[in-house]
Each structure stands twice: as C-alpha cells, then as structure tokens.
C-alpha positions as CSV (number, residue, x, y, z in Angstrom):
1,M,34.6,29.8,5.4
2,A,31.5,29.3,6.6
3,S,29.7,31.1,9.5
4,S,28.8,29.5,12.4
5,S,25.2,30.3,11.8
6,S,25.3,28.8,8.2
7,T,26.8,25.5,9.3
8,I,23.9,25.3,12.0
9,L,21.3,25.7,9.3
10,L,23.1,23.2,7.2
11,A,23.2,20.6,10.1
12,A,19.7,21.4,10.8
13,A,18.6,20.6,7.5
14,A,20.8,17.4,6.9
15,M,19.0,16.5,10.0
16,A,15.3,17.2,8.6
17,A,16.3,15.4,5.6
18,L,17.6,11.8,7.5
19,F,14.5,12.2,9.8
20,A,12.3,12.4,6.8
21,V,13.7,9.5,5.1
22,G,13.7,7.5,8.0
23,S,10.3,8.2,8.6
24,C,9.2,6.5,5.7
25,A,7.7,3.0,5.9
26,A,7.3,0.4,3.3
27,L,3.5,-0.5,2.4
28,T,2.5,-3.9,3.3
29,F,-0.8,-5.6,2.5
30,K,-1.9,-8.4,4.9
31,A,-4.4,-11.0,3.7
32,G,-7.2,-10.9,6.3
33,P,-9.6,-13.4,7.6
34,G,-11.7,-14.8,5.3
35,C,-9.8,-14.9,1.9
36,S,-10.3,-17.4,-0.5
37,D,-9.8,-17.8,-4.3
38,K,-13.3,-15.8,-4.7
39,K,-12.4,-13.1,-1.8
40,L,-9.6,-10.8,-1.2
41,V,-9.7,-9.1,2.4
42,L,-6.9,-6.9,2.3
43,I,-5.4,-4.9,5.8
44,P,-3.0,-2.4,4.5
45,S,-0.1,-1.0,6.7
46,I,-0.5,2.6,6.6
47,A,-4.2,4.5,6.3
48,I,-5.0,4.6,2.5
49,S,-8.5,5.1,0.7
50,E,-10.2,4.3,-2.5
51,V,-8.5,0.7,-2.5
52,E,-9.0,-0.8,-6.0
53,V,-7.6,-4.0,-7.6
54,K,-6.7,-5.1,-11.4
55,E,-6.9,-8.6,-12.1
56,K,-4.1,-10.2,-14.3
57,G,-5.0,-9.7,-18.0
58,A,-7.9,-7.3,-17.1
59,D,-8.5,-3.7,-18.5
60,D,-9.7,-2.2,-15.6
61,F,-9.8,-2.0,-11.8
62,T,-12.4,-3.5,-9.2
63,E,-13.2,-1.1,-6.3
64,L,-13.1,-2.9,-2.7
65,K,-15.6,-2.1,-0.1
66,E,-14.2,-0.5,3.1
67,S,-15.2,-2.0,6.5
68,P,-15.0,0.1,9.8
69,A,-12.3,-1.8,11.1
70,G,-9.8,-0.5,8.4
71,T,-10.0,-3.7,6.0
72,W,-10.7,-3.5,2.5
73,T,-12.9,-6.7,0.9
74,L,-13.7,-7.7,-2.7
75,D,-16.4,-10.5,-3.1
76,S,-16.2,-12.0,-6.4
77,K,-18.5,-14.3,-8.0
78,T,-15.7,-15.9,-10.0
79,P,-11.9,-17.0,-9.0
80,L,-9.7,-13.8,-8.8
81,K,-7.0,-14.0,-11.6
82,T,-3.7,-13.4,-9.8
83,P,-1.0,-11.7,-9.4
84,L,-3.5,-8.5,-8.3
85,S,-2.2,-4.9,-8.8
86,V,-3.5,-2.6,-6.4
87,R,-4.4,1.2,-6.8
88,F,-5.3,3.4,-3.7
89,A,-5.5,7.0,-2.6
90,A,-2.8,7.8,-0.2
91,K,-4.2,9.7,2.7
92,S,-1.4,12.4,2.4
93,G,-2.8,12.7,-1.4
94,G,-2.5,11.4,-5.0
95,Y,-3.1,8.1,-6.2
96,R,-0.5,4.9,-6.5
97,V,-0.4,1.8,-8.6
98,V,1.5,-1.2,-6.7
99,D,1.8,-4.0,-9.8
100,D,1.4,-7.5,-8.8
101,A,1.1,-6.5,-5.0
102,I,-1.0,-9.6,-4.3
103,P,0.5,-12.8,-5.4
104,A,-1.2,-15.9,-7.1
105,G,-1.8,-18.3,-4.1
106,F,-2.4,-15.8,-1.5
107,K,-3.5,-16.6,1.6
108,S,-5.2,-15.4,4.8
109,G,-2.9,-14.1,7.5
110,A,0.3,-13.5,4.9
111,S,1.9,-10.2,4.3
112,Y,3.0,-9.0,1.3
113,K,5.6,-6.2,1.5
114,T,5.5,-3.8,-1.5
115,T,8.7,-1.5,-1.9
116,L,6.5,1.4,-2.4
117,Q,7.7,3.9,0.8
118,L,5.2,5.9,2.0
C-alpha cells in the first residue's frame, strides 16, 4: 500500500499536469483593419515573434513587419495567393508552422483559429 506522502505527491503531480494542460490556449489569428488582396494585417492571440507567411505554391516564406501595437503586416505589390501558411517564433522558444492558417477570401475583422496549442 502506498504511503500517505506518496499519495500526496501523486495527487500534486496530477494537479500540476491538469493545470499545465488547462493553461494552453489555441492560437488564433485575427485579420486586422486594412486587409485586402494585397495587404495582410495579422493580430495573434498569443505573443509571438518573427512572423512569416508562405503563399500557396511558393517555395519560401515572406517576413511580416511588426508594429508597436503587436500587429504584423505584409504589403504586397501583387495579390496574395491564398491560403497562407504562417511560420513564427514562439516567445516560449522554438519555431512553429501552421499550414493554411489564413484561408482564401480572408477579411478584416475575421478570426482564424488554429489547432496549435501554446
């Protein structure tokens, strides 16, 4: 039979695991004001950095510019080819890629929820 201190430690570990899982949130991107077929403004729901997007059929990612307000902007000379994949550096460390995060026909004010938990 387990001792009471082992039982307490096991319960504490289980509670910590539940808290860690419960504190994760799905990353959502909101299309900010001014979005058009040639301009993308992203507002992430979680603090991220070094944001880049890859257009449909492209080989490389294109860097977005960060504003002091925490938005990320890409101004293109040609219409963006959607859906767009997003690559970014998480503040907690490491790079993540969300394929097809921004769909065709994205609109200012719309939110796009990913399955990525951070």
